[in-house]
N, C-alpha and C positions, 0 to 999 in steps of 0.2 A: 526257707525265708530268705530275704534281700536283706546283705549285712548292713548294721546302720551308718557305716561308710559312705555308702554306695545313694543311699538316699541325699544325701550332700552334697555328692559329686554330680548328680544328676543336672540342677541349677548350676552347675558353673561349666559345664557342655555345652548347655542352653547357651549363655552369655558368649563363652567366647567363639560356638561358630556364628555369633551373630556380630561378632567385631570384625570375623572374618569377612563375613558378607558383604559390611559397609566400608572396608576396605578395600574390596574387589568393585565393589558401585564405583569408588573415589578413582581408582587407577585406571577403569577402564573410561568415566568419565573425562579424564584429563588426555588420555590416549585420544578420544575423539574431537578435540576442540572445546571440549566444551569447560566452566569455569566455575565447578561449583563455590555456590555461597559458603565463607569462613564463618564458622562459629566463635565471635567474640565473647567473651567473659568479662566482665567488669568488676572488680575488687572495688567496693567501699568502705572505707578504714567506719571504726565506730564512732558513736557520737563523741561530738567536742569542738568548744570553739579552732575556728581555723586561724592557725596564727599569720597575722601579715607582718612584712618586714618594716622596721622603723628606723628613721634619722635620729638616732639618741644622743646624736655631736652636733646638731647643728640647735643655732638660738636660734627664738622666734621671733618675728618683729614685735618693737613695744607699740605701747599704746597711742602714739602717735602717730604712727605710718597712715597713710603715706605723707610725709614730709622734706621730701626729697628738692627741694625748689624754693627761691623766692616764694613765687604763687601762693605756692600749698604752705609756706611759714608756719611752724605753731605759735599762735600767739601766748606771751610768759611775762610774769610779772618780776617781782624781785623775790624768788623762792627757789628754793633746790627741787628739781626731778629727778626721779633718783632710778635705776634700775632698766635705764635706757640700752639699746644694741644697736653695732656696726655689724653689718654680716654682708661679706660678698664685697659689690660696689655698691654698696650703701650710700644715702648722704643725708644728715637731719639738719633740718633749717627750723631756727628760731626766729620770732622777732618781736621789739619791745619797743615801746615808746619812751623816748627821754625828752624834757624839758632844756633848754638851753645852759649851760653852765653844768649841767650835772656828768659826776664822771663814773662810769659805768665798771665793773669788773666783773668779765665772766670765765670760768673755769672747767674744766674736766678733772675729774678722779676716775683712773680706768681701772679696770680688773682683767683679771683669764688672758692678759698677755697682749691687751688691744693696746694700743698706740695711736693717741689722737692727735689731730692737728685741726687748729681754728682759726677762723679768719671772721673778720668782722667789719661789712658793707653798710655804706648810709648812703642815697638816691643812687645805687648801682655801684657807686669807687670803690673798692678794696681801701679800707682804711688801715688797718692795724692784723697782725697773725703771728700764730705761735704753734710750734710745733712741739717742744718740751719747756714744763717747768725751772728745769734744773735738768744739769748732768744725770742726776738718779733719780727723776721723777719725770715720765713718758706721757702724764697730764699733760694740759693744756692749759692758758691763763693770758687774756686781753684785759687792755685797763684802756679805756678812752674818753675823752669830754667831748660832749653834744656842742657843736658853734651852735645849733638855733633849734626850736622844738621839732621832732621830726620823729619817724620808724626808724630802726637800724633793723638791721637781718646779719644774722649769725650763723655759721656753717661748721658744723662738727663731720669733718672726713676720717679718716682710718692712714695714717702715715707709711704702715708697712701693708702684711697682706693678711694678717692675723686678725678674725674676729674677737670679738667681746662685749662685754659690760662696761658702761660708763654712768656717772652721776655726772650731770649740770647744775652747777649754782649760780647765780645775778643777784647782784647787791650791789648799791650804792657805796661808793669811797670818798672819801676827800682826797684833793687832786695833792699830790706830790710832787718835790723840784725831782727827787732821784728816787729810784727804786730802792725797796729794802734789801739789804745784803745775805745772800744765804749763808746762814754760818756753816763753819766749815765741820763735820763731824771727827772725832777725835777717836784715835784708835783703842780698841777694847785692849785689856794687858793681859797677855799673853799666857793661861793656864802652865801650871807645873805640872812635866809629864811623869805620870805615874804607869808602872807594868801593869797589865793586865792580860789576861787570856783572850785573844782576838776571837770574838764572835763569828756565827757562820751567818754572812751576809743573805738577804732575797737580792733577788734582780730587781733593779728599780721601774718605773715606768715607761723609761727612757730606752731601755734594751728592745732588740740591737741595736745597738750604736758604735761598734766597735770599729767603725772605718769613716772615712771623708764623706762616702757614698750615702751610707746612713747614719749621719749626723743629724744629732735631734736640732728644730728650733727652737731656740727663746728668744725672747726679750729684753732688752737690755732694762736696767731696773725692776727687775721681777727677780724675785728671790726664790729659788727651787731647792728642796732639798732631793738629792742622790746619794746614790751608795755604789763603793767601788769594792768588786770582791777579790780574792786572788788570780791576777794572769788577766783581771778586766781592765779595759780599756774606753775610756766613754770621748766621744766626741759632739762637740756643738758647734751651732751654725747661728749666724743671726743678719740681720740688714744694715751694713754702718755708714751713717750717713755723713755727707762732705764736711770737712772742717770739724767732725765731733772728734772729743778724747774720749776712750774708752779703756777700762780699768777692769781686765776678770782676777777674782779672787775669792781663793776656797776656804770655808770656817769648817773645820772638824774637833770633833771632842776624843778622836782617837790618835795614838801616836804609830 
């Protein structure tokens, strides 16, 4: 009687012999200059949606695009237009109608690090422009009185490299002989320091910014919260404009 394991060994011997014959055939074909067709095995992953890369950091065009010049300017009245965007080299043009003697005031309120520049044109001529409302407000504000009935064009552009959102407001105002002075902010009283255990701080979103080469870009007038842990050094950079005076201040609730 044949042992039980011999019955299992017989098919294995046949398979091994078949593999050796196929290998010898392939070696012979290569020696004779033939190029046997290779066997290609394609592995298909299991079912599931294909994940496509997305650009999560970019801002979408606003509802008025394209309005990049006087010919495509968006007609506006005396109201507020919110959630507008400036991205890359985008320019937003708006146009409105004024009667002789009317004084219009147009302003931008900026978000997300945007620094706007606002220019007002009449009959193709630049009338007035403004970069910053004040040393601590990088929005823009212009006021102008129309000499005759007609259409004006307002152009909103970026004053720096940073993209962002903004709101545009347009209103009629009474003409004034002198501009309203910006109130001076009074310093807050310094809190009395108290001893407390030093907490373990998590790195902020600006990290790593421990050298001038990795400095975090910031926009003047925009307040942001950062952390400084033991041994940490934070570098920041911003675009300075000629003739402007800048003050850098840090406020902390720890000693």
